[in-house]
N, C-alpha and C positions, 0 to 999 in steps of 0.2 A: 429430304431428310429420311434416313434410313433407321430402322430400331431393329436389330439383329434379336429376333426371336429364339430359332434354331439354328446353331450355326456350328462350326468346329476351327480349331486356331488353325488350318491348313488353308482355309479360304483367305484369298488375297485379293483387295481391292486396288486397282490402277487407275489413278487420275492423274493426268499430267506425269510429272516425275515421281509423285508420291506414291508408294506401296505401302499398303497397312492391313490390318486384320481388325474387322469390325467384330468386336466380342458380343455376346449375347447380354443384351440389357442396355448395352451402351446407345447413345443417340448420336448420330455422325448427319454432318451437313455438307453436302458438296454439291460443286457446280457441275452439271451433267451437260454443261455446253461443251465443258472441255473434253479432250480425246478420254474414254474412261474404258475399262474393262473388268472382268470378275472372273478370278479362277478358283473353281471348286473342283480341288483334285483329289477328293474324299468321295467314297459311296454314299454318304450320308446327303439326304436333301436338306438345303436350307430354307428358311422363312425368314424374310423381312417385312417388317411393317413399313411402306413407303408412302409418305405424304409429300405431294408438292404443293407449296404454297409461298404466297408473298409474305405472310406474317404480317403481325401487327405490332404493337410497341413492347407489349411483355415478352413476345417471341423473340423480339432482335436484343432486348436487355438478357434473356437467358444465352442467347449466341453470344453476346459480348463477354458473358461472364464464364464462357467455355473457353477450352484451350484449344489450339492449332495440332493438327498432325504431328508437327516438327517440336512439339513440346516435348520435356523429358517428364516419361511417365513413371519414372522409378519410384516406388512407394505410395504413388497415387492410385487412389480408387475412386470410383464413379459413387456419387450420392447416392444410394439406396433407398427408396420411397416405399414404405411398406403399404399393401393394398388397404384401403377402405371401404366401409361399408356405405360411407356417406354419399348421396347422390351426387353425381358431377354432372354438370350443365356444359355442354361441347360448343364452343363458339366455331361456327363454320362460314366458309367463304360461299357466298350465294351468286356472287355477280362477277362470274369470271371474264364472260365474253358478252361485251355491250352491243347494242345495235350499231353502235360506230366508236369506235376508240379514238379517246379524246387525243388532239393534236399533241399534247404534252407527252403522253404515253409514247405515242408514235417517234416522237422526236427523242425522247430519252432512250427508247429500243436501238434506234438507228444510230446515235452517236455512243451509245455504250459499244455497238459493235465496232465502229469506228476508233474507238479506245484499246479496242482489242488487237488491231491492225498494227503493221511495224511504223512507228511514229517517221520512218524517213521515206516512206513509199510517197513518190512524188505524186500520185494521183489523189492523195489525202485532200488538198487545199479545194480540188474540184468537186470532191464528194461531200465536203461540208456544205459547199454553197448548193449542191443537188438538194441535200437534206434542208437546208433553210428554205430553199422556193418550195419544197413539198410542206414544210411546217406553216408557212404564210398561205398556200392553197388551202391545205386541210383546216386550217385555224378560221379560214374565212367559211369555209362550209360549214365548221362548227357553231360558229355566231349565229348562222342561219337555221340549223337543225339540231345542233347538239346531238343527244343520245335518244331523240324523239321515233326514230324509225321511218322518218321522211327524208327526203332526198337521196336515196340510194343510189339512183342512176347518177345524180353530181359527184357521190362520193367514188363510186365505181370508176368512174371517167378520170377523176384527179387520179386515182390509184394506178390507173392503167397509162396514163399519160407520164406520171412518174418513173414507173419501170421501163417504159419504151425509151425515155429520153436519158437514162442513165448509160453515161459513155462508156464503151467496154474497158478501158482501163481502170475506171472507177467500179464498174462489175468484178472486175477480177482481182480487186483487191485481196489479198490472202490473210485471213485472221489466224489468231495464234493455234487454234485446233485444227488448223489447214483447210479449211471451208473459204469459199470464196463471199465476200461481203455481199453480194446481191443473194446468195442462198439464205445466207442470215436473215436480211430483210424480207424474202420472201415468207419464210418460216416464222419470225417474230412477229411482223406486222402485218404483211400483204394477207397473209392466210388467217388473221384474227382480226382485222380493221374493220370490216363489215358483217355483221351477222346474216348469214343467208337465209332469207325468208323461205 
C-alpha cells in the first residue's frame, strides 16, 4: 500500500503495463511482485507512507470498494476524512515469520507462483507434482512439530531435498515478471519457511 504524502503530478509509477500518478492523500495498492518502477523527474523529494500487509477482513472490504487504475476518474474525488482528536487503536500484524511456515501457506505460495506462469509451459504438470510431494512431506512434519520450534533439522532437510530434486525444466519455468519459478519459491517460501535460531 502506498499513501503519497508529498509528491507532484510528474511522478509516474510503472507496474506491468500500467503507468499512473499517485496523488497526495490517495491510497494505492499494487503487487510489487510485478516488474515496477518509479520515475521522479522533478527536483522535489517525494514522501510515501508504504505498508506491506496481508490485511484482514476490514482491509479487503475497503479494497473491494476501491477502483482499479483503469477506471474512469473523470469527476471522481477521493473521500476526504477529516483528522480527529479521538484516539485510534492501531491493529498491527505481530506474527509475520513463524517458527515453521504452515504447509498450507507454503503450498499456497508455490501454487500462486505456478498460476503466474505460462499455462502452456510443458513443465507445469511436473511442477504441480513436485509441489504436491513437498506439501505431503511438510504436512507430515507439521503434524509432528507444527510451529513449536522443534524439528528444525527435519524441516531443513525436507526443504533442501525439495530444492535439490526440482528438475531443471521446472526450475526454469518463467513467471509473468520474467523471473524463474525456483527463484520465486526461494524468495517466498524457502527464505521464510523456517525461522533461523
